[in-house]
C-alpha positions in Angstrom: -36.4 30.5 -113.4 -38.7 27.9 -111.9 -41.9 29.2 -110.2 -41.9 28.6 -106.5 -44.5 26.1 -105.4 -47.5 26.4 -103.1 -47.6 25.4 -99.4 -50.9 24.3 -97.8 -51.2 23.2 -94.2 -54.0 21.3 -92.5 -54.7 22.1 -88.8 -57.2 21.2 -86.1 -57.9 19.1 -83.1 -57.5 15.3 -83.1 -60.5 13.8 -84.9 -61.3 16.9 -87.0 -60.5 15.1 -90.3 -57.2 16.5 -91.4 -55.6 13.3 -92.8 -58.8 12.4 -94.7 -59.2 15.9 -96.3 -55.5 16.2 -97.1 -55.6 12.9 -99.0 -58.7 13.9 -100.9 -57.2 17.2 -101.9 -54.0 15.5 -103.0 -55.9 13.1 -105.1 -57.8 15.9 -106.7 -54.7 18.0 -107.5 -52.8 14.9 -108.9 -55.8 14.1 -111.1 -55.6 17.7 -112.4 -51.9 17.1 -113.4 -50.2 18.7 -110.4 -47.0 17.5 -108.7 -48.0 17.1 -105.1 -45.9 16.3 -102.0 -47.8 15.1 -98.9 -46.1 15.3 -95.6 -46.8 15.5 -91.8 -45.5 16.7 -88.5 -44.0 15.3 -86.5 -42.3 12.9 -88.9 -41.5 12.8 -92.7 -37.7 12.6 -92.2 -35.7 9.8 -90.6 -35.0 12.0 -87.6 -38.7 13.1 -87.5 -40.0 9.6 -87.4 -38.0 8.9 -84.3 -39.1 12.1 -82.7 -42.7 11.2 -83.6 -42.4 7.9 -81.8 -41.0 9.6 -78.7 -43.6 12.5 -78.7 -46.7 10.4 -79.2 -45.8 7.5 -77.0 -47.9 8.2 -73.9 -45.8 5.9 -71.7 -42.7 8.1 -72.1 -42.8 11.0 -69.6 -41.7 14.3 -71.0 -41.7 17.8 -69.6 -43.6 20.5 -71.6 -40.4 22.1 -72.6 -38.9 18.8 -73.8 -42.1 18.3 -75.9 -41.7 21.8 -77.4 -38.1 21.5 -78.2 -38.6 18.1 -79.9 -41.4 19.5 -82.1 -39.2 22.5 -83.1 -36.2 20.2 -83.8 -38.4 18.1 -86.0 -39.7 21.2 -87.8 -36.1 22.5 -88.5 -35.3 19.2 -90.2 -38.6 19.0 -92.0 -38.4 22.4 -93.5 -34.8 22.0 -94.6 -35.0 18.5 -96.0 -38.6 18.2 -97.3 -40.7 21.3 -97.5 -38.2 23.9 -98.9 -36.7 21.6 -101.5 -40.2 20.7 -102.8 -41.3 24.3 -102.9 -38.1 25.3 -104.7 -38.8 22.6 -107.3 -42.2 24.2 -107.9 -44.3 21.5 -106.2 -47.5 21.8 -104.2 -46.8 20.8 -100.6 -49.7 19.6 -98.4 -48.7 19.2 -94.7 -50.7 17.6 -91.9 -49.9 19.9 -89.0 -47.3 22.7 -89.0 -46.5 25.7 -86.8 -50.1 26.4 -85.7 -50.3 23.0 -84.0 -47.3 23.8 -81.9 -48.7 27.1 -80.8 -52.2 25.6 -80.2 -51.0 22.4 -78.3 -47.8 23.5 -76.6 -49.0 27.1 -76.1 -52.7 27.2 -75.5 -53.2 23.6 -74.5 -50.3 23.4 -72.1 -51.1 27.0 -70.9 -47.6 28.1 -71.6 -46.2 31.4 -72.9 -47.7 31.6 -76.4 -45.6 34.6 -77.5 -42.4 32.8 -76.5 -43.4 29.7 -78.4 -44.3 31.7 -81.5 -40.9 33.4 -81.4 -39.0 30.1 -81.1 -41.2 28.5 -83.9 -40.5 31.4 -86.2 -36.8 30.8 -85.9 -37.1 27.1 -86.7 -38.9 27.7 -90.0 -36.7 30.5 -91.2 -39.5 32.8 -92.3 -41.4 30.0 -94.1 -45.2 30.5 -93.8 -48.0 28.5 -95.4 -49.7 30.1 -98.4 -52.9 28.7 -97.2 -54.0 27.0 -94.0 -57.2 25.0 -93.5 -58.4 24.9 -89.9 -60.6 21.9 -89.8 -62.9 22.6 -86.9 -65.4 20.6 -85.0 -66.6 20.5 -81.3 -64.2 18.7 -78.9 -66.8 16.0 -78.2 -67.2 15.2 -81.9 -63.4 15.0 -82.4 -63.3 12.5 -79.5 -66.0 10.4 -81.0 -64.1 10.1 -84.3 -60.7 9.4 -82.9 -59.3 5.9 -83.2 -59.3 3.6 -80.2 -55.6 3.7 -79.7 -54.6 6.7 -77.5 -51.4 8.7 -77.8 -50.0 11.3 -75.5 -52.4 14.0 -76.6 -55.5 12.0 -77.3 -55.4 10.7 -73.7 -55.6 14.2 -72.2 -58.9 15.5 -70.9 -61.6 17.5 -72.7 -60.5 20.7 -71.0 -57.1 20.4 -72.7 -58.6 19.8 -76.1 -61.0 22.7 -75.7 -58.0 25.0 -74.9 -56.4 23.7 -78.1 -59.5 24.3 -80.2 -59.8 27.8 -78.7 -56.1 28.4 -79.6 -56.7 27.4 -83.2 -59.7 29.7 -83.4 -57.6 32.6 -82.0 -54.9 31.9 -84.5 -57.4 31.9 -87.4 -58.9 35.2 -86.2 -55.5 36.8 -86.1 -54.5 35.6 -89.6 -57.6 35.7 -91.9 -55.4 36.3 -94.9 -54.0 32.8 -94.5 -56.3 30.6 -92.4 -59.7 29.4 -93.6 -61.9 27.8 -91.0 -63.8 24.8 -92.3 -66.7 23.3 -90.3 -66.2 19.6 -90.5 -69.4 18.5 -88.8 -71.1 18.1 -92.2 -70.6 15.3 -94.8 -67.0 14.6 -95.9 -67.9 15.3 -99.5 -69.2 18.8 -98.7 -66.1 19.6 -96.7 -63.8 18.4 -99.4 -65.7 20.4 -102.1 -65.2 23.5 -100.0 -61.5 22.8 -99.5 -61.1 22.2 -103.2 -62.9 25.4 -104.2 -60.7 27.5 -101.9 -57.5 25.8 -103.0 -58.2 26.1 -106.7 -59.1 29.8 -106.2 -55.9 30.3 -104.4 -53.9 28.6 -107.1 -55.6 30.7 -109.7 -54.9 33.9 -107.9 -51.2 33.0 -107.4 -50.4 31.4 -110.8 -53.1 32.8 -113.1 -54.4 29.4 -113.9 -51.0 27.9 -114.6 -50.0 25.3 -112.1 -46.6 25.8 -110.4 -45.3 22.5 -111.8 -47.0 19.8 -113.8 -46.4 16.1 -114.2 -44.4 15.2 -117.3 
């Protein structure tokens, strides 16, 4: 029977460095002979890309509940069509944002009922949980400085919103130390990536005993 793969998520406020660090880890794992799937939320399915465009376009007015339901619909498709098939095939899946972002942004950031959002989220992913989550953390001001000039629905919100989101991520990490590793991203990119690589390789070693879940042929 094929060994189930390994699911790693990258979380954090906008500008924390998620996309950069995910790409660097993917490159490292591929160089070591691993089969890696990189994906993101929202997006990564035909439905998800349309949802992404609606969610991130700041000129389209959406209620907080509409935002939440669109994110959850995207996750349902994403898990069923991308993540679960890849894990069942023994691949390592690296995902830029997952459930923690929904709870941090739609819950803490929007000051909504976090427990309700967590319940709804749990149903959309059908029990799937990341094996390892990297919370890439930096002060809100640093994240704003790094962000690109184009502004989406969330990047255009004020610092107080982003501080609530950061606080939400930190609360999630404190509640799930078995899964979430907080990484300070204020240092050099190379130091951050080295720490992420060390934690990842240790996790793979503990899970698979040094044998990768699935190697390139």
